[in-house]
Each structure stands twice: as C-alpha cells, then as structure tokens.
Biopython code that builds the backbone (N, CA, C, O; Angstrom):
import numpy as np
from Bio.PDB.StructureBuilder import StructureBuilder

atoms = [
    (1, "MET", "N", (11.562, -17.622, -15.430)),
    (1, "MET", "CA", (11.167, -16.637, -14.434)),
    (1, "MET", "C", (10.073, -17.216, -13.554)),
    (1, "MET", "O", (9.217, -17.966, -14.023)),
    (2, "PRO", "N", (10.107, -16.864, -12.278)),
    (2, "PRO", "CA", (9.059, -17.364, -11.379)),
    (2, "PRO", "C", (7.700, -16.714, -11.672)),
    (2, "PRO", "O", (7.609, -15.598, -12.182)),
    (3, "GLN", "N", (6.676, -17.450, -11.333)),
    (3, "GLN", "CA", (5.314, -16.946, -11.503)),
    (3, "GLN", "C", (4.766, -16.547, -10.139)),
    (3, "GLN", "O", (4.898, -17.285, -9.162)),
    (4, "PHE", "N", (4.142, -15.357, -10.086)),
    (4, "PHE", "CA", (3.548, -14.849, -8.859)),
    (4, "PHE", "C", (2.059, -14.621, -9.082)),
    (4, "PHE", "O", (1.626, -14.227, -10.165)),
    (5, "PHE", "N", (1.286, -14.878, -8.029)),
    (5, "PHE", "CA", (-0.162, -14.709, -8.075)),
    (5, "PHE", "C", (-0.536, -13.586, -7.106)),
    (5, "PHE", "O", (-0.066, -13.549, -5.969)),
    (6, "PHE", "N", (-1.381, -12.678, -7.571)),
    (6, "PHE", "CA", (-1.761, -11.502, -6.797)),
    (6, "PHE", "C", (-3.214, -11.648, -6.351)),
    (6, "PHE", "O", (-4.135, -11.204, -7.037)),
    (7, "HIS", "N", (-3.401, -12.274, -5.201)),
    (7, "HIS", "CA", (-4.739, -12.462, -4.652)),
    (7, "HIS", "C", (-5.144, -11.176, -3.931)),
    (7, "HIS", "O", (-4.329, -10.544, -3.258)),
    (8, "LEU", "N", (-6.397, -10.804, -4.082)),
    (8, "LEU", "CA", (-6.905, -9.567, -3.502)),
    (8, "LEU", "C", (-7.727, -9.885, -2.264)),
    (8, "LEU", "O", (-8.696, -10.642, -2.332)),
    (9, "ARG", "N", (-7.343, -9.309, -1.135)),
    (9, "ARG", "CA", (-8.057, -9.549, 0.115)),
    (9, "ARG", "C", (-8.743, -8.289, 0.604)),
    (9, "ARG", "O", (-8.161, -7.206, 0.655)),
    (10, "GLN", "N", (-10.025, -8.478, 0.965)),
    (10, "GLN", "CA", (-10.821, -7.451, 1.638)),
    (10, "GLN", "C", (-11.423, -8.121, 2.866)),
    (10, "GLN", "O", (-12.436, -8.814, 2.772)),
    (11, "GLY", "N", (-10.795, -7.911, 4.013)),
    (11, "GLY", "CA", (-11.255, -8.563, 5.236)),
    (11, "GLY", "C", (-11.167, -10.076, 5.100)),
    (11, "GLY", "O", (-10.095, -10.621, 4.837)),
    (12, "ALA", "N", (-12.303, -10.756, 5.280)),
    (12, "ALA", "CA", (-12.324, -12.220, 5.184)),
    (12, "ALA", "C", (-12.464, -12.712, 3.749)),
    (12, "ALA", "O", (-12.283, -13.897, 3.473)),
    (13, "LYS", "N", (-12.787, -11.799, 2.839)),
    (13, "LYS", "CA", (-13.010, -12.172, 1.439)),
    (13, "LYS", "C", (-11.689, -12.178, 0.666)),
    (13, "LYS", "O", (-10.919, -11.219, 0.729)),
    (14, "LEU", "N", (-11.436, -13.268, -0.064)),
    (14, "LEU", "CA", (-10.230, -13.398, -0.860)),
    (14, "LEU", "C", (-10.622, -13.689, -2.302)),
    (14, "LEU", "O", (-11.329, -14.656, -2.586)),
    (15, "ILE", "N", (-10.152, -12.839, -3.206)),
    (15, "ILE", "CA", (-10.368, -13.044, -4.638)),
    (15, "ILE", "C", (-9.058, -13.571, -5.201)),
    (15, "ILE", "O", (-8.052, -12.862, -5.213)),
    (16, "ARG", "N", (-9.067, -14.795, -5.657)),
    (16, "ARG", "CA", (-7.842, -15.452, -6.122)),
    (16, "ARG", "C", (-7.502, -15.050, -7.556)),
    (16, "ARG", "O", (-8.381, -14.893, -8.404)),
    (17, "ASP", "N", (-6.226, -14.891, -7.795)),
    (17, "ASP", "CA", (-5.691, -14.621, -9.119)),
    (17, "ASP", "C", (-5.417, -15.978, -9.779)),
    (17, "ASP", "O", (-4.479, -16.669, -9.381)),
    (18, "PRO", "N", (-6.205, -16.369, -10.769)),
    (18, "PRO", "CA", (-6.029, -17.697, -11.358)),
    (18, "PRO", "C", (-4.881, -17.789, -12.361)),
    (18, "PRO", "O", (-4.429, -18.890, -12.675)),
    (19, "GLU", "N", (-4.403, -16.651, -12.868)),
    (19, "GLU", "CA", (-3.407, -16.675, -13.938)),
    (19, "GLU", "C", (-1.990, -16.383, -13.463)),
    (19, "GLU", "O", (-1.047, -17.060, -13.873)),
    (20, "GLY", "N", (-1.836, -15.394, -12.613)),
    (20, "GLY", "CA", (-0.512, -15.002, -12.171)),
    (20, "GLY", "C", (0.253, -14.283, -13.259)),
    (20, "GLY", "O", (-0.244, -14.079, -14.367)),
    (21, "VAL", "N", (1.474, -13.903, -12.919)),
    (21, "VAL", "CA", (2.335, -13.194, -13.862)),
    (21, "VAL", "C", (3.780, -13.606, -13.585)),
    (21, "VAL", "O", (4.172, -13.801, -12.434)),
    (22, "CYS", "N", (4.556, -13.732, -14.644)),
    (22, "CYS", "CA", (5.966, -14.073, -14.498)),
    (22, "CYS", "C", (6.777, -12.805, -14.286)),
    (22, "CYS", "O", (6.705, -11.864, -15.077)),
    (23, "LEU", "N", (7.534, -12.794, -13.224)),
    (23, "LEU", "CA", (8.376, -11.649, -12.876)),
    (23, "LEU", "C", (9.724, -12.179, -12.399)),
    (23, "LEU", "O", (9.819, -13.324, -11.958)),
    (24, "PRO", "N", (10.767, -11.352, -12.485)),
    (24, "PRO", "CA", (12.103, -11.847, -12.140)),
    (24, "PRO", "C", (12.293, -12.218, -10.674)),
    (24, "PRO", "O", (13.044, -13.141, -10.360)),
    (25, "ASP", "N", (11.601, -11.488, -9.753)),
    (25, "ASP", "CA", (11.841, -11.731, -8.326)),
    (25, "ASP", "C", (10.736, -11.105, -7.479)),
    (25, "ASP", "O", (9.831, -10.447, -7.992)),
    (26, "ILE", "N", (10.835, -11.329, -6.170)),
    (26, "ILE", "CA", (9.821, -10.819, -5.244)),
    (26, "ILE", "C", (9.815, -9.295, -5.201)),
    (26, "ILE", "O", (8.760, -8.695, -4.994)),
    (27, "THR", "N", (10.952, -8.664, -5.389)),
    (27, "THR", "CA", (11.003, -7.199, -5.410)),
    (27, "THR", "C", (10.160, -6.661, -6.567)),
    (27, "THR", "O", (9.424, -5.688, -6.403)),
    (28, "SER", "N", (10.266, -7.281, -7.709)),
    (28, "SER", "CA", (9.451, -6.892, -8.863)),
    (28, "SER", "C", (7.974, -7.167, -8.605)),
    (28, "SER", "O", (7.113, -6.394, -9.024)),
    (29, "ALA", "N", (7.683, -8.256, -7.924)),
    (29, "ALA", "CA", (6.293, -8.591, -7.600)),
    (29, "ALA", "C", (5.697, -7.558, -6.650)),
    (29, "ALA", "O", (4.547, -7.154, -6.823)),
    (30, "ARG", "N", (6.462, -7.123, -5.648)),
    (30, "ARG", "CA", (5.982, -6.081, -4.732)),
    (30, "ARG", "C", (5.721, -4.780, -5.480)),
    (30, "ARG", "O", (4.703, -4.126, -5.255)),
    (31, "ALA", "N", (6.636, -4.403, -6.371)),
    (31, "ALA", "CA", (6.468, -3.180, -7.152)),
    (31, "ALA", "C", (5.220, -3.266, -8.024)),
    (31, "ALA", "O", (4.484, -2.288, -8.155)),
    (32, "GLU", "N", (4.983, -4.415, -8.612)),
    (32, "GLU", "CA", (3.791, -4.639, -9.434)),
    (32, "GLU", "C", (2.524, -4.521, -8.585)),
    (32, "GLU", "O", (1.538, -3.930, -9.026)),
    (33, "ALA", "N", (2.543, -5.073, -7.384)),
    (33, "ALA", "CA", (1.384, -4.998, -6.490)),
    (33, "ALA", "C", (1.099, -3.554, -6.093)),
    (33, "ALA", "O", (-0.061, -3.141, -6.065)),
    (34, "ILE", "N", (2.130, -2.785, -5.788)),
    (34, "ILE", "CA", (1.931, -1.377, -5.399)),
    (34, "ILE", "C", (1.347, -0.585, -6.568)),
    (34, "ILE", "O", (0.424, 0.207, -6.381)),
    (35, "GLU", "N", (1.874, -0.793, -7.754)),
    (35, "GLU", "CA", (1.357, -0.084, -8.931)),
    (35, "GLU", "C", (-0.102, -0.477, -9.205)),
    (35, "GLU", "O", (-0.933, 0.382, -9.499)),
    (36, "SER", "N", (-0.402, -1.762, -9.106)),
    (36, "SER", "CA", (-1.782, -2.220, -9.317)),
    (36, "SER", "C", (-2.719, -1.649, -8.263)),
    (36, "SER", "O", (-3.846, -1.270, -8.579)),
    (37, "ALA", "N", (-2.268, -1.583, -7.016)),
    (37, "ALA", "CA", (-3.085, -1.003, -5.947)),
    (37, "ALA", "C", (-3.364, 0.468, -6.236)),
    (37, "ALA", "O", (-4.491, 0.929, -6.056)),
    (38, "ARG", "N", (-2.353, 1.206, -6.679)),
    (38, "ARG", "CA", (-2.555, 2.623, -7.047)),
    (38, "ARG", "C", (-3.619, 2.756, -8.123)),
    (38, "ARG", "O", (-4.506, 3.605, -8.032)),
    (39, "GLU", "N", (-3.526, 1.919, -9.134)),
    (39, "GLU", "CA", (-4.499, 1.969, -10.218)),
    (39, "GLU", "C", (-5.913, 1.658, -9.723)),
    (39, "GLU", "O", (-6.868, 2.337, -10.100)),
    (40, "LEU", "N", (-6.045, 0.644, -8.887)),
    (40, "LEU", "CA", (-7.367, 0.286, -8.365)),
    (40, "LEU", "C", (-7.944, 1.375, -7.469)),
    (40, "LEU", "O", (-9.135, 1.674, -7.549)),
    (41, "VAL", "N", (-7.113, 1.971, -6.616)),
    (41, "VAL", "CA", (-7.589, 3.042, -5.733)),
    (41, "VAL", "C", (-7.997, 4.247, -6.566)),
    (41, "VAL", "O", (-9.043, 4.844, -6.312)),
    (42, "THR", "N", (-7.191, 4.614, -7.555)),
    (42, "THR", "CA", (-7.519, 5.749, -8.426)),
    (42, "THR", "C", (-8.823, 5.495, -9.163)),
    (42, "THR", "O", (-9.684, 6.372, -9.238)),
    (43, "GLU", "N", (-8.964, 4.307, -9.699)),
    (43, "GLU", "CA", (-10.191, 3.963, -10.412)),
    (43, "GLU", "C", (-11.404, 4.002, -9.482)),
    (43, "GLU", "O", (-12.482, 4.446, -9.877)),
    (44, "SER", "N", (-11.223, 3.538, -8.255)),
    (44, "SER", "CA", (-12.351, 3.533, -7.313)),
    (44, "SER", "C", (-12.782, 4.952, -6.970)),
    (44, "SER", "O", (-13.967, 5.204, -6.755)),
    (45, "ILE", "N", (-11.827, 5.883, -6.916)),
    (45, "ILE", "CA", (-12.168, 7.280, -6.625)),
    (45, "ILE", "C", (-12.958, 7.877, -7.785)),
    (45, "ILE", "O", (-13.969, 8.544, -7.566)),
    (46, "THR", "N", (-12.510, 7.647, -9.007)),
    (46, "THR", "CA", (-13.179, 8.240, -10.163)),
    (46, "THR", "C", (-14.539, 7.601, -10.443)),
    (46, "THR", "O", (-15.410, 8.230, -11.044)),
    (47, "LYS", "N", (-14.721, 6.364, -10.015)),
    (47, "LYS", "CA", (-15.982, 5.663, -10.279)),
    (47, "LYS", "C", (-16.831, 5.473, -9.026)),
    (47, "LYS", "O", (-17.850, 4.785, -9.068)),
    (48, "SER", "N", (-16.425, 6.070, -7.927)),
    (48, "SER", "CA", (-17.135, 5.938, -6.646)),
    (48, "SER", "C", (-17.325, 4.476, -6.244)),
    (48, "SER", "O", (-18.362, 4.102, -5.697)),
    (49, "ALA", "N", (-16.331, 3.673, -6.517)),
    (49, "ALA", "CA", (-16.381, 2.254, -6.131)),
    (49, "ALA", "C", (-15.971, 2.128, -4.664)),
    (49, "ALA", "O", (-15.671, 3.127, -4.009)),
    (50, "ARG", "N", (-15.960, 0.925, -4.165)),
    (50, "ARG", "CA", (-15.667, 0.701, -2.751)),
    (50, "ARG", "C", (-14.381, -0.076, -2.552)),
    (50, "ARG", "O", (-14.381, -1.161, -1.969)),
    (51, "ILE", "N", (-13.302, 0.476, -3.032)),
    (51, "ILE", "CA", (-11.989, -0.120, -2.771)),
    (51, "ILE", "C", (-11.312, 0.784, -1.762)),
    (51, "ILE", "O", (-11.108, 1.973, -2.011)),
    (52, "GLY", "N", (-10.971, 0.219, -0.637)),
    (52, "GLY", "CA", (-10.396, 1.014, 0.432)),
    (52, "GLY", "C", (-8.943, 0.684, 0.703)),
    (52, "GLY", "O", (-8.401, -0.299, 0.197)),
    (53, "LEU", "N", (-8.336, 1.515, 1.501)),
    (53, "LEU", "CA", (-6.930, 1.335, 1.836)),
    (53, "LEU", "C", (-6.701, 0.149, 2.758)),
    (53, "LEU", "O", (-5.554, -0.233, 2.990)),
    (54, "GLU", "N", (-7.771, -0.447, 3.293)),
    (54, "GLU", "CA", (-7.621, -1.634, 4.140)),
    (54, "GLU", "C", (-7.487, -2.910, 3.298)),
    (54, "GLU", "O", (-7.190, -3.973, 3.842)),
    (55, "TRP", "N", (-7.699, -2.822, 2.001)),
    (55, "TRP", "CA", (-7.522, -3.965, 1.119)),
    (55, "TRP", "C", (-6.034, -4.279, 1.013)),
    (55, "TRP", "O", (-5.189, -3.455, 1.364)),
    (56, "GLN", "N", (-5.724, -5.474, 0.528)),
    (56, "GLN", "CA", (-4.321, -5.831, 0.355)),
    (56, "GLN", "C", (-4.168, -6.907, -0.716)),
    (56, "GLN", "O", (-5.093, -7.665, -1.007)),
    (57, "PHE", "N", (-2.981, -6.944, -1.285)),
    (57, "PHE", "CA", (-2.613, -8.045, -2.165)),
    (57, "PHE", "C", (-1.858, -9.067, -1.336)),
    (57, "PHE", "O", (-0.981, -8.719, -0.545)),
    (58, "GLU", "N", (-2.206, -10.324, -1.523)),
    (58, "GLU", "CA", (-1.446, -11.423, -0.950)),
    (58, "GLU", "C", (-0.763, -12.098, -2.133)),
    (58, "GLU", "O", (-1.411, -12.722, -2.972)),
    (59, "ILE", "N", (0.538, -11.962, -2.180)),
    (59, "ILE", "CA", (1.306, -12.498, -3.295)),
    (59, "ILE", "C", (1.764, -13.913, -2.939)),
    (59, "ILE", "O", (2.363, -14.147, -1.889)),
    (60, "SER", "N", (1.469, -14.837, -3.833)),
    (60, "SER", "CA", (1.918, -16.220, -3.591)),
    (60, "SER", "C", (2.768, -16.687, -4.758)),
    (60, "SER", "O", (2.698, -16.147, -5.862)),
    (61, "ASN", "N", (3.568, -17.697, -4.487)),
    (61, "ASN", "CA", (4.431, -18.274, -5.517)),
    (61, "ASN", "C", (3.720, -19.449, -6.190)),
    (61, "ASN", "O", (2.557, -19.734, -5.902)),
    (62, "GLU", "N", (4.428, -20.115, -7.076)),
    (62, "GLU", "CA", (3.843, -21.238, -7.820)),
    (62, "GLU", "C", (3.437, -22.394, -6.912)),
    (62, "GLU", "O", (2.551, -23.174, -7.263)),
    (63, "ALA", "N", (4.071, -22.512, -5.757)),
    (63, "ALA", "CA", (3.731, -23.574, -4.804)),
    (63, "ALA", "C", (2.515, -23.215, -3.952)),
    (63, "ALA", "O", (2.055, -24.028, -3.151)),
    (64, "GLY", "N", (1.996, -21.997, -4.124)),
    (64, "GLY", "CA", (0.842, -21.566, -3.353)),
    (64, "GLY", "C", (1.195, -20.956, -2.012)),
    (64, "GLY", "O", (0.304, -20.668, -1.213)),
    (65, "GLU", "N", (2.485, -20.752, -1.749)),
    (65, "GLU", "CA", (2.929, -20.156, -0.489)),
    (65, "GLU", "C", (2.850, -18.632, -0.574)),
    (65, "GLU", "O", (3.276, -18.039, -1.565)),
    (66, "THR", "N", (2.313, -18.012, 0.450)),
    (66, "THR", "CA", (2.285, -16.547, 0.494)),
    (66, "THR", "C", (3.699, -16.050, 0.745)),
    (66, "THR", "O", (4.329, -16.408, 1.740)),
    (67, "VAL", "N", (4.191, -15.221, -0.171)),
    (67, "VAL", "CA", (5.565, -14.722, -0.066)),
    (67, "VAL", "C", (5.614, -13.241, 0.295)),
    (67, "VAL", "O", (6.669, -12.725, 0.664)),
    (68, "ALA", "N", (4.468, -12.554, 0.189)),
    (68, "ALA", "CA", (4.420, -11.138, 0.568)),
    (68, "ALA", "C", (2.973, -10.702, 0.705)),
    (68, "ALA", "O", (2.075, -11.223, 0.044)),
    (69, "ILE", "N", (2.777, -9.735, 1.579)),
    (69, "ILE", "CA", (1.473, -9.084, 1.727)),
    (69, "ILE", "C", (1.717, -7.604, 1.507)),
    (69, "ILE", "O", (2.577, -7.002, 2.151)),
    (70, "VAL", "N", (0.948, -7.018, 0.585)),
    (70, "VAL", "CA", (1.125, -5.607, 0.249)),
    (70, "VAL", "C", (-0.195, -4.884, 0.486)),
    (70, "VAL", "O", (-1.105, -4.975, -0.338)),
    (71, "PRO", "N", (-0.310, -4.163, 1.609)),
    (71, "PRO", "CA", (-1.521, -3.380, 1.877)),
    (71, "PRO", "C", (-1.658, -2.227, 0.873)),
    (71, "PRO", "O", (-0.660, -1.634, 0.463)),
    (72, "PHE", "N", (-2.861, -1.925, 0.492)),
    (72, "PHE", "CA", (-3.090, -0.814, -0.432)),
    (72, "PHE", "C", (-2.564, 0.498, 0.164)),
    (72, "PHE", "O", (-2.194, 1.407, -0.578)),
    (73, "ARG", "N", (-2.529, 0.599, 1.466)),
    (73, "ARG", "CA", (-2.036, 1.806, 2.120)),
    (73, "ARG", "C", (-0.616, 2.140, 1.655)),
    (73, "ARG", "O", (-0.250, 3.313, 1.570)),
    (74, "GLN", "N", (0.185, 1.110, 1.354)),
    (74, "GLN", "CA", (1.554, 1.343, 0.878)),
    (74, "GLN", "C", (1.576, 2.046, -0.475)),
    (74, "GLN", "O", (2.570, 2.680, -0.830)),
    (75, "ALA", "N", (0.492, 1.936, -1.227)),
    (75, "ALA", "CA", (0.436, 2.540, -2.548)),
    (75, "ALA", "C", (0.263, 4.052, -2.486)),
    (75, "ALA", "O", (0.520, 4.748, -3.468)),
    (76, "VAL", "N", (-0.161, 4.553, -1.358)),
    (76, "VAL", "CA", (-0.387, 6.003, -1.248)),
    (76, "VAL", "C", (0.555, 6.668, -0.242)),
    (76, "VAL", "O", (0.475, 7.877, -0.023)),
    (77, "ASP", "N", (1.425, 5.902, 0.355)),
    (77, "ASP", "CA", (2.397, 6.488, 1.309)),
    (77, "ASP", "C", (3.480, 7.239, 0.582)),
    (77, "ASP", "O", (4.378, 7.794, 1.216)),
]
sb = StructureBuilder()
sb.init_structure("model")
sb.init_model(0)
sb.init_chain("A")
sb.init_seg("    ")
for serial, (resi, resn, name, xyz) in enumerate(atoms, 1):
    if name == "N":
        sb.init_residue(resn, " ", resi, " ")
    sb.init_atom(name, np.array(xyz, "f"), 0.0, 1.0, " ", f" {name:<3s}", serial, name[0])
structure = sb.get_structure()
C-alpha cells in the first residue's frame, strides 16, 4: 500500500508529518484528511485553541510530491 504524509499548513507555516500512513489510494487519503480536520476543529472549539478553517492538509506521496490539498473548510461543508 502507498504511504501518504499529511502535512499541516497554516499560512506560511508548514508542520511536516514525519511518519505518514499507509492507505490504499488517494481517495482514502482525502477521506482521512477530512476526518482528521474535523477532529482538530472540534478539539480546538472545546479547548479554545486556534485552529481555523483556513488551515489545510497538504498530502504528499512517498516521493515527496504533493498529491492533494484538503482545506479544513471541506471538513465542515
């Protein structure tokens, strides 16, 4: 199975995912990113953290190529 990395972007700041996760395909990776974004947004609301809908996941493959961008806004649409 391919490995995908879910880097978290807030404006110019990028937090890299050093481990990644093995998933069957990009569709599964997008679904995982949306679910993770929902969890982070929910947690930020309950803890008064500063995670906003302008954040996004940048999903890359094992070669380091960005294969998808998933804005947190998609998690609440």
